[in-house]
N, C-alpha and C positions, 0 to 999 in steps of 0.2 A: 636509426633513431629519429627519423623525420616524421614519425606519427605523433601528433599531439592529442592525447587522450581527453576527450570530453565525456564525462561520466554520466550515467543515467541509471536509475533504479527500475526503470520500466522495461520489461522483457520485450514489449512491442517495439520500443525504440532501439533496443539492442539488435532485434531482428532486422529493422529497417537500415541499420548502419552498416551491415555487411554488404560487400560488393556483389554484383550480379552473379559471378561464378560461385561465390561462397553461399549465396542465398539458396542454392540448389542442394545444399548439404542434406544428407539423410539424417533422420532423427528429429526433424522439426516440422510440425504441421501447423497450419494457420487456418482458422475458421472465422468468418466475419459475418455479422448480422447487423442490419441497420433498421432502426425503428423510426420511420419518417415522422410520425405524429409527435413523438417526444424528442426528435432530433438527437437520438442516442445511438451511437455506434458501439457495438460490443464485439471485441476481437478476442478469440481464444488461441493462445500460443501454447503448444504442447512440446516439451523437450524430453525425449525419451532415450537418448544415447549419450555416452560420455564424450564422444567427439563433438556433438552439438553443444553440450554443456560447456566444453572448453572454448569453442568458437564464439559463443554468445556471452560467456562469462556469467551465466546464470545456472543455478542448480537444476537438475532434472525435475520435472513436475509440470503442473498446469498453471498457466497465468491467464487470467481473464481481465481484459482492460475495457473499462466503460468510459467512453469519451462523450461528454455532455457540454458543449460550448456555452450553454446558458446557465451552467451550474453556479456561476459567480453572481447571477442576478437574484434579487430579493423576491422571487416568485414562489410562494408557498406551495401552490398546486403543482408546479413543475418539480420542485424538490421532493414532493411526495411521490411523484412518478419515478424519480431516480431511486428513492428509498425502496420502493416496491421492486424495482428491477434488481437492485443490490441484494435484497432479501432472496429473490429467486436464485441468483447466482451463488449466493452463500449457502443456501440449502443444498444445491447440487454438489458442493464440496464437503458438506458435513458427512462424516462417517455414520452410517446407519441412520439416515435422515428421518426415517419414519418412526424411529424409536425414541423413547424418553432418554434424555442425556443430561449430564452435569456439565455445564459450560463455564469456563473461566475466561473472562475478557480482560486483557491486559492493555492498559493505556500507556504506551511508551512516550517519552519526550519530557521536555522541561517546560512546565507551566509558565514560567517567568519569561520565556523567550517565545514571542507570539508565533513565529513561523514554525516552532517546534512543539506547539501546544495542542496539536490535533488529538493525540492519544488521550491526554488528561481530560480534555473537553468532551470527547466522546463518552468517556466513563461517567461524566457528570450527568448525562441524560439517559442512562440506561435504566431499564426496568429490572431491578435486582430482586430475585425471588427466593434464593437459596435459604436465607435466614428465616423467612416467614414459613416456608414449607417445613424446615427442620423443627421449628417450634410449634406450629399449629397444624401441620399437615396440608394436603392439597385442597381440603375443604375450605381453606381460607380464601381460595380463588374460585371456589365452586367448580373444581375440575377433578377428573379422575386420572388424568395424565398431563404432564407438562415438563418442560425443560427446567432444570434448576440453574439459574444464572447468578454468578458471583463475579466480582471484579476487583482489580487491584491497580494502583498507580505507583509503580516502583520508584519513580523519580530518576535522578541521574547520579552517577558514581561520585561526582564532586560533593554531593550532599550526604549520600548514604555511606560512602566508603566501601560499598559492595558492588560487585558486578550485578547487572540486572538479571543475568542468567542464574546467579546464586540465589537471589531473592525468589525468583519464580520457581526454581527447582524446589526450594523449601516449601513453598505454598502448595505446589503440585503434590509433593509427598504427604503433606498434612491433610489436604482436602480431597485428593483423588479425583480430579475432574476427568471426564471422558474425552474432552477436546479443549484446546485453547484457541481463542480468537485474539490475535495480537494486532493492535492498531498503531501506526506510526506515520510520521511525515516522511516524504520521499524527495528525491531530486529528479528533475526532468532534463531531457536534452533539448526539448523544443519549448519555447516560451508560450506557444499557443496551447500547450497542455497544462500549463501552470494553473493549479486550483480548479481545473476543468476535467480532471481524469481520476478515476478510481481503479486501482489494481487489486485484484484478489488472487491469492495463490496458496497452494497447499504445500509449499516448500519451506514455510517458516520465514524467519527474518533475522538479520543481524542488527541489534540496537545501534543507533548512531550512523547507520549506513547512508542516511540522507545527506550527511555532510562529510562522508569519507572517514568518520571516526568509528571504525569497526570494533565492536565488542564481541564477547562470546555469543555464538549463535543460539537462537531459540528455535529448535527443530525437534521433530519426532525422535531423531537419533539422540539428542542431548537431554530431552526431557521425558521420553518414554510414552508420550501421548501425541496424537495428531495435532499439528499446529497450522492454523489457517491465518494468513497475514492479510490485512487490509491496509492500504496506504493511498495517500493523495500527495502528489508532488506540490510542495509549497515553496520550493526554492529551485533556482537554476544555477548551474556553474557559470561564473562570470565569463569564462571562455566561450560559452554558448552565445551570449549576447554579442561579444566581439566577433565571433565567427559569423553570426547572422548579419551583422552590420557590414562585414567585409564582403560577404557574398552579394549583398544588395549594391554595395559600392562598385564592385567589379562585375556586375551582372552583364555588362557588355563584352567582357572577356570570355572567350571560349574555354571550356573545360577548367575554369578556375575552381580550385578546391581549397576552401578556407582552412580546414583542419590540416591539410598538407602544408599550406603556407605558414600556419602558426608553428607547425613542427619544424620547418626549416629555419624559423626565427625563434627558436625555443627560448633563448635567454631573454628576449624582449617581452615574452608573454609569461615568463616563469612565475611572476607574482600572482597570476590569475588562478594558479592551482589551489590556493587556499581561500578563495573568495567565492561566496555564494550570495545571490541576489533574490529579492522577493518584491512583491508589489507594495505600493504605498498604503493600500487599503487592506493589508493582510489581516489586521485585527478583526474587522467585520467579516471578512471572507472566511477565516478559520472558524469563527463562531457559527457561521451559516452552514458551512460544509460539514463541520463536526456534528451538527444536529442531524444533517442528512444521513450520515453514516450511522449514528446511534439509532435513528429511526429504522434504518434498514436492518440492523441487528435485532431491534425490538420486534419488528414484524416477523422476521425469520424465526425467532424464539417463540413467539405467540402462536405460530402456525401449528405448533405441537399440542396446544391446549385442547383437551377433550372434556367437554362438560358432561 
């Protein structure tokens, strides 16, 4: 019982957290690519065995992590580069990416809580086309082929009285999309990845997972259609900050392990389990990065336009 769990929603961090012996486990492959000009590191983690799934605590599937240290800066040109890279990775995960599809984008989160408002703000900036095509045809966009994009912001159960999965399931049954793109705020293990990292996965998502409030999962198994999840870590576990501070403080001590130390003094750190921290400029940062994500989705969807 001396292991103090510091949680993360990023598969890359889960992979980094295993020890050297465990890191050799079968069923996990890692591919890394660095774009020097954009200072963008793209890491693809693939989990394809039940043993690896259990070890990392992440469902089997593909996880693409885009690390962009300058993503918090107000540089429109740089954010455009990130959006274009996001569009490329998103298209790779889209089923039948070369064909016309109906895409439902789900913005998870609470609009009134800034650190949790990523999903709703992404939905605000999407190019929604389904209703126009349904009413006027593709000629309205001067196209012969295009993706039909719709969106929904289901809110939180405290306001609706319904599980997010129940709301989305009803919409899926009524509108029959070919694929779901779900956007939500996440939690990170490392403060350096806060608001600077985008994760894309084809495994779906559990609403509320960013703060440990797990709700019914949104996956292909539960909804009957492929689910692609996009997330940005906007909060870190308070234990992360304490652990980082301890490691810096004890940097002169050989083999000091902050997580193990906190586990051995579990009672003293117990209150950290329900605390999550974010940056003081989170309002402007979420507004900026949500636009980056929405532009990435827009670019990906527009690539299917055929005039």
